[in-house]
ZAMI-643980 format. One record per atom (N, C-alpha, C): x, y, z; residue in one letter. Coordinates in Angstrom, 2 decimals. Each point is the difference from the previous one (the first is absolute). Layout:
REM ZAMI-643980
+---------+---------+---------+---------+
!       x !       y !       z ! residuo !
+---------+---------+---------+---------+
!       X !       Y !       Z !       A !
...
+---------+---------+---------+---------+
This chain:
REM ZAMI-643980
+---------+---------+---------+---------+
!       x !       y !       z ! residuo !
+---------+---------+---------+---------+
!  -45.59 !  -20.87 !   20.54 !       M !
!    1.01 !   -0.92 !   -0.11 !       M !
!   -0.30 !   -1.29 !    0.03 !       M !
!   -0.86 !   -0.76 !    0.10 !       S !
!    0.12 !   -1.67 !    0.62 !       S !
!    0.61 !   -0.08 !    1.66 !       S !
!   -0.71 !   -1.23 !    0.35 !       A !
!    0.61 !   -0.01 !    0.85 !       A !
!    1.29 !   -1.67 !   -1.17 !       A !
!   -0.20 !   -0.51 !   -0.18 !       L !
!    0.95 !   -0.53 !   -1.26 !       L !
!    1.02 !    0.59 !   -0.28 !       L !
!    0.28 !    0.89 !   -0.53 !       E !
!    0.53 !    1.56 !   -0.51 !       E !
!    0.97 !    0.24 !    1.64 !       E !
!   -0.91 !    0.87 !    0.84 !       A !
!    0.63 !   -0.34 !    1.27 !       A !
!    0.93 !   -0.50 !    0.21 !       A !
!   -0.59 !   -1.60 !    0.00 !       L !
!    0.53 !   -1.25 !    0.97 !       L !
!    1.35 !    0.05 !   -0.59 !       L !
!   -0.03 !   -0.63 !   -1.46 !       N !
!    1.28 !   -0.06 !   -0.71 !       N !
!    1.07 !    1.22 !   -0.30 !       N !
!   -1.09 !    1.83 !    0.69 !       W !
!    1.10 !    0.99 !   -0.08 !       W !
!    1.43 !   -0.30 !    1.31 !       W !
!   -1.07 !   -0.50 !    1.36 !       H !
!    0.03 !   -0.78 !    1.27 !       H !
!    1.08 !   -1.13 !    0.37 !       H !
!    0.36 !   -0.52 !   -1.38 !       T !
!    1.02 !   -1.76 !    0.35 !       T !
!    0.92 !    0.67 !   -1.00 !       T !
!   -0.18 !    0.55 !   -1.54 !       R !
!    1.23 !    0.65 !   -0.25 !       R !
!    1.15 !    1.17 !    0.29 !       R !
!   -0.83 !    1.05 !    1.14 !       A !
!    1.17 !    0.66 !    0.82 !       A !
!    0.18 !   -0.56 !    1.72 !       A !
!   -0.84 !   -1.14 !   -0.04 !       A !
!    1.04 !   -0.81 !    1.17 !       A !
!    0.99 !   -0.56 !   -0.38 !       A !
!    0.25 !   -0.30 !   -1.45 !       E !
!    1.14 !   -0.82 !   -1.01 !       E !
!    1.67 !    0.98 !   -0.42 !       E !
!   -0.67 !    1.16 !    0.46 !       A !
!    0.84 !    0.25 !   -0.22 !       A !
!    1.25 !   -0.32 !    0.61 !       A !
!    1.52 !    0.02 !   -0.78 !       S !
!    1.60 !    0.12 !    0.52 !       S !
!   -0.27 !    0.33 !    0.78 !       S !
!    1.03 !   -0.29 !    0.64 !       D !
!    1.14 !    0.90 !    1.20 !       D !
!    0.86 !    1.16 !   -0.33 !       D !
!    0.47 !   -0.62 !   -1.34 !       E !
!    0.46 !    1.75 !   -0.78 !       E !
!   -0.51 !    0.77 !   -0.26 !       E !
!   -2.26 !    0.43 !   -0.36 !       T !
!   -0.12 !   -0.28 !   -0.49 !       T !
!   -0.39 !    1.58 !    1.32 !       T !
!   -0.43 !   -0.52 !    1.42 !       I !
!   -0.23 !    0.12 !    0.92 !       I !
!    0.60 !    0.76 !    0.44 !       I !
!    1.45 !   -0.01 !   -0.15 !       L !
!    0.97 !    0.83 !    1.00 !       L !
!    0.50 !    1.17 !   -1.00 !       L !
!   -0.51 !    0.10 !   -1.86 !       S !
!    0.81 !    0.89 !    0.05 !       S !
!   -1.76 !    0.67 !    0.03 !       S !
!   -1.04 !   -0.01 !    0.48 !       Q !
!   -1.63 !    0.92 !   -0.07 !       Q !
!    0.49 !    0.41 !    1.75 !       Q !
!    0.20 !   -0.43 !    0.39 !       R !
!    0.45 !    0.48 !    1.98 !       R !
!    1.05 !    0.84 !   -0.61 !       R !
!    1.68 !   -0.17 !   -0.37 !       S !
!    0.66 !    1.19 !   -0.28 !       S !
!   -0.44 !    0.85 !   -0.93 !       S !
!   -0.75 !    0.24 !   -0.07 !       R !
!   -1.08 !    1.36 !   -1.05 !       R !
!    0.00 !    0.60 !    1.20 !       R !
!   -1.04 !   -0.51 !    1.38 !       F !
!   -0.58 !    0.84 !    0.86 !       F !
!    0.91 !   -0.09 !    1.38 !       F !
!    1.10 !    0.51 !   -0.12 !       E !
!    0.50 !   -0.13 !    1.03 !       E !
!    0.55 !    0.79 !    0.21 !       E !
!    0.37 !    0.79 !    1.00 !       L !
!   -0.05 !    1.70 !    0.52 !       L !
!    0.85 !   -0.46 !    0.92 !       L !
!    1.73 !    0.38 !    0.03 !       V !
!    1.12 !   -0.13 !    1.12 !       V !
!    0.01 !    1.00 !    0.21 !       V !
!    0.36 !    0.82 !    1.11 !       E !
!    0.23 !    1.02 !    0.45 !       E !
!    0.93 !    0.27 !    1.33 !       E !
!    0.82 !    0.79 !   -1.06 !       K !
!    1.82 !   -0.04 !    0.54 !       K !
!   -0.26 !    1.03 !    1.04 !       K !
!    0.42 !   -0.77 !    1.24 !       R !
!    0.39 !    0.52 !    1.51 !       R !
!    1.07 !    0.25 !    0.51 !       R !
!    0.94 !    0.56 !    0.47 !       P !
!    0.37 !    0.32 !   -0.20 !       P !
!    0.89 !   -0.46 !    1.68 !       P !
!    1.31 !    0.21 !    0.43 !       A !
!    0.19 !   -0.34 !    1.05 !       A !
!   -0.01 !    1.05 !    1.23 !       A !
!   -0.73 !   -0.85 !    1.22 !       P !
!   -0.34 !    0.44 !    0.90 !       P !
!    1.18 !    0.30 !    1.07 !       P !
!    0.52 !    1.35 !   -0.25 !       L !
!    0.79 !    0.58 !    1.25 !       L !
!    0.58 !   -0.89 !    1.46 !       L !
!    0.20 !   -0.44 !    0.44 !       E !
!    0.02 !   -0.15 !    1.51 !       E !
!    0.51 !    0.37 !    1.12 !       E !
!    0.03 !    1.24 !    0.60 !       M !
!   -0.45 !    1.10 !    0.84 !       M !
!   -0.40 !   -0.28 !    1.17 !       M !
!    0.76 !    0.46 !    1.30 !       T !
!   -0.73 !    0.02 !    0.76 !       T !
!   -0.72 !    0.13 !    0.84 !       T !
!   -0.97 !    0.12 !    1.30 !       D !
!   -0.79 !    0.90 !    0.29 !       D !
!   -0.02 !    1.94 !   -0.27 !       D !
!    0.89 !    0.20 !    1.04 !       T !
!    0.16 !    1.28 !   -0.29 !       T !
!    0.71 !    0.46 !   -1.57 !       T !
!    0.26 !   -0.33 !   -0.62 !       Q !
!   -0.14 !    0.25 !   -1.31 !       Q !
!   -0.99 !    0.04 !   -1.12 !       Q !
!   -1.25 !   -1.06 !    0.22 !       R !
!   -0.88 !   -0.13 !   -0.53 !       R !
!   -1.08 !    1.02 !    0.25 !       R !
!   -0.23 !    0.47 !    1.41 !       L !
!   -0.41 !    1.04 !    0.43 !       L !
!    0.50 !    1.47 !    0.04 !       L !
!    0.91 !   -0.48 !   -0.74 !       D !
!    0.96 !    1.47 !   -0.28 !       D !
!   -0.11 !    0.20 !   -1.96 !       D !
!   -0.35 !   -1.23 !   -0.60 !       W !
!   -0.05 !    0.49 !   -1.51 !       W !
!   -1.85 !    0.09 !    0.26 !       W !
!   -0.41 !   -0.77 !    0.23 !       F !
!   -1.67 !    0.74 !    0.35 !       F !
!   -0.22 !    1.06 !    0.32 !       F !
!    0.82 !    1.10 !    0.56 !       G !
!   -0.52 !    0.72 !    0.57 !       G !
!    0.96 !    1.65 !   -1.08 !       G !
!    0.74 !   -0.63 !   -0.42 !       E !
!    0.41 !    0.27 !   -1.21 !       E !
!   -0.16 !    0.56 !   -1.46 !       E !
!   -0.58 !   -1.04 !   -0.77 !       Y !
!   -0.47 !   -0.27 !   -0.66 !       Y !
!   -1.16 !   -0.60 !   -0.36 !       Y !
!   -0.89 !   -0.26 !    0.63 !       C !
!   -0.77 !   -0.54 !    0.30 !       C !
!   -1.45 !    0.81 !   -0.09 !       C !
!   -1.29 !    0.26 !   -0.52 !       D !
!   -1.53 !    1.14 !   -0.24 !       D !
!   -0.43 !   -0.70 !    1.10 !       D !
!   -0.78 !   -0.89 !   -0.79 !       E !
!   -0.86 !   -0.88 !    0.59 !       E !
!   -0.44 !   -1.76 !    0.90 !       E !
!   -0.40 !   -0.08 !    0.90 !       Y !
!   -0.34 !   -1.33 !    0.34 !       Y !
!   -1.24 !   -0.41 !    0.52 !       Y !
!   -0.47 !   -1.04 !    0.05 !       E !
!   -1.44 !   -0.81 !   -0.48 !       E !
!    0.60 !   -1.55 !    0.59 !       E !
!   -1.46 !   -0.03 !    0.86 !       Y !
!    0.55 !   -1.95 !    0.77 !       Y !
!   -1.27 !   -0.02 !   -0.79 !       Y !
!   -0.01 !   -0.93 !   -1.03 !       V !
!   -1.57 !   -0.94 !   -0.03 !       V !
!   -0.25 !   -1.06 !    0.13 !       V !
!   -1.31 !    0.34 !    1.21 !       E !
!   -0.36 !   -1.21 !    0.88 !       E !
!   -0.32 !   -1.51 !   -0.70 !       E !
!    0.45 !   -0.40 !    0.91 !       P !
!   -0.86 !   -1.61 !   -1.44 !       P !
!   -1.08 !   -0.18 !    0.08 !       P !
!   -0.37 !   -0.76 !   -0.73 !       T !
!   -1.36 !   -0.28 !   -0.63 !       T !
!    0.10 !   -1.54 !    0.18 !       T !
!   -1.46 !   -0.69 !   -0.27 !       K !
!   -0.40 !   -1.47 !    0.04 !       K !
!    1.17 !   -0.24 !   -1.27 !       K !
!    0.12 !    0.89 !   -1.00 !       T !
!    0.46 !   -0.73 !   -1.84 !       T !
!    1.46 !    0.89 !    0.13 !       T !
!    0.59 !    0.15 !    1.52 !       T !
!    1.13 !    1.45 !   -0.85 !       T !
!    0.39 !   -0.39 !    1.27 !       T !
!    1.33 !    0.16 !    0.06 !       I !
!    1.21 !   -0.07 !    1.40 !       I !
!    0.07 !    1.60 !   -0.40 !       I !
!    0.45 !    0.80 !    1.39 !       G !
!    0.44 !    0.99 !    0.68 !       G !
!    1.79 !    0.25 !   -0.72 !       G !
!   -0.49 !    1.34 !   -0.96 !       H !
!    1.77 !    0.30 !    0.50 !       H !
!   -0.07 !    1.46 !   -0.19 !       H !
!    1.21 !    0.70 !   -0.27 !       H !
!    0.23 !    1.20 !    0.73 !       H !
!    0.71 !    0.70 !   -1.65 !       H !
!   -0.66 !    1.04 !   -0.22 !       V !
!   -0.48 !    0.76 !   -1.35 !       V !
!    1.30 !    1.10 !    0.26 !       V !
!    0.93 !    1.01 !   -0.51 !       I !
!    1.47 !    0.11 !    0.62 !       I !
!   -0.38 !    1.09 !   -1.60 !       I !
!    0.22 !    1.37 !   -0.48 !       I !
!    0.43 !    1.22 !   -1.13 !       I !
!    0.82 !    0.19 !    0.36 !       I !
!    1.00 !   -0.11 !   -0.67 !       C !
!    1.62 !    0.18 !    0.08 !       C !
!   -0.22 !    0.70 !   -1.18 !       C !
!    0.84 !    1.15 !   -0.04 !       D !
!    0.42 !    1.05 !   -1.25 !       D !
!   -0.91 !   -0.49 !   -0.93 !       D !
!   -1.09 !   -0.26 !   -0.43 !       G !
!   -1.39 !    0.12 !   -1.06 !       G !
!    0.31 !   -1.29 !   -0.21 !       G !
!    0.36 !   -1.38 !    0.80 !       Q !
!    0.17 !   -1.19 !   -0.08 !       Q !
!   -0.72 !   -0.71 !    0.93 !       Q !
!   -1.28 !   -0.36 !   -0.40 !       R !
!   -0.72 !   -1.23 !    0.90 !       R !
!    0.72 !   -1.42 !    0.17 !       R !
!   -0.32 !   -0.28 !    1.12 !       T !
!    0.86 !   -1.37 !    0.41 !       T !
!   -0.72 !   -0.77 !    1.16 !       T !
!   -0.66 !   -1.08 !   -0.16 !       I !
!   -0.75 !   -0.42 !    0.88 !       I !
!    0.72 !   -1.67 !    0.37 !       I !
!    0.17 !    0.05 !    1.66 !       D !
!    0.36 !   -1.50 !    0.55 !       D !
!   -0.66 !    0.32 !    0.83 !       D !
!    0.02 !   -1.85 !   -0.02 !       A !
!   -0.54 !   -0.50 !    1.64 !       A !
!    0.45 !    0.88 !    1.10 !       A !
!    1.35 !   -0.24 !    0.58 !       S !
!    0.04 !    0.53 !    1.49 !       S !
!    1.08 !    1.34 !   -0.87 !       S !
!    0.03 !    1.05 !    0.82 !       F !
!    0.14 !    1.57 !    0.34 !       F !
!    1.54 !    0.07 !    0.05 !       F !
!    0.91 !   -1.16 !    0.06 !       R !
!    1.64 !    0.12 !   -0.27 !       R !
!    0.84 !   -0.73 !   -1.37 !       R !
!   -1.50 !   -0.93 !   -0.61 !       D !
!    0.31 !   -0.25 !   -1.30 !       D !
!   -0.47 !    1.11 !   -0.96 !       D !
!   -1.28 !    0.58 !   -0.07 !       A !
!   -0.73 !    1.29 !   -0.55 !       A !
!    1.50 !    1.35 !    0.13 !       A !
!    0.93 !   -0.28 !    0.89 !       I !
!    0.42 !    1.46 !    0.00 !       I !
!    1.28 !   -0.26 !   -0.69 !       I !
!    0.31 !   -1.44 !   -0.08 !       D !
!    2.11 !   -0.46 !   -0.55 !       D !
!   -0.64 !   -0.18 !   -1.28 !       D !
!   -1.23 !   -0.56 !   -0.59 !       L !
!   -0.09 !    0.16 !   -0.97 !       L !
!   -0.13 !    1.30 !   -0.65 !       L !
!   -1.14 !    0.72 !    0.45 !       A !
!    0.32 !    1.46 !   -0.58 !       A !
!    0.93 !    0.28 !   -0.04 !       A !
!    0.91 !    0.28 !    0.70 !       A !
!    1.81 !    0.04 !    0.28 !       A !
!    0.70 !   -0.58 !   -1.36 !       A !
!   -0.92 !   -0.87 !   -0.13 !       G !
!    1.10 !   -1.03 !   -1.34 !       G !
!   -0.47 !    0.65 !   -1.39 !       G !
!   -1.34 !    0.61 !   -0.35 !       K !
!   -0.36 !    0.41 !   -1.14 !       K !
!    0.41 !    1.02 !    0.21 !       K !
!    0.02 !    1.12 !    0.94 !       F !
!    0.56 !    1.61 !   -0.35 !       F !
!    1.51 !   -0.34 !   -0.27 !       F !
!    0.93 !   -0.90 !    0.84 !       K !
!    1.52 !    0.13 !   -0.16 !       K !
!   -0.53 !   -0.23 !   -1.84 !       K !
!   -0.55 !   -1.79 !   -0.43 !       E !
!    0.22 !    0.42 !   -1.71 !       E !
!   -0.89 !    0.85 !   -0.72 !       E !
!   -0.21 !    1.10 !    0.58 !       A !
!   -0.80 !    1.21 !   -0.67 !       A !
!    1.44 !    0.68 !   -0.14 !       A !
!    0.35 !   -0.10 !    0.48 !       N !
!    1.08 !    1.29 !    0.35 !       N !
!    1.31 !   -0.61 !   -0.02 !       N !
!   -0.10 !   -0.87 !   -0.68 !       E !
!    1.97 !   -0.23 !   -0.29 !       E !
!    0.20 !    0.25 !   -1.17 !       E !
+---------+---------+---------+---------+
């Protein structure tokens, strides 16, 4: 491809209509269905965690990532920024899976 052809291609690509751009973006969008987290007290969280969860790991923050809590409950991996939120989300997943 010559420099002139590349310039012409780039110019045409930059002039794409809004509808074209939106339709191209929608092809690549992924929507993760996430159940509503359950609201529990701290005692309920610990009891639920002890009964249903097999593994727990805290991933330390690095220069490019934030720290997060990883729990595996009933075979499902749940990740969230705080332990409480991770337990609530895992309980919501568990409830949805067992309904």
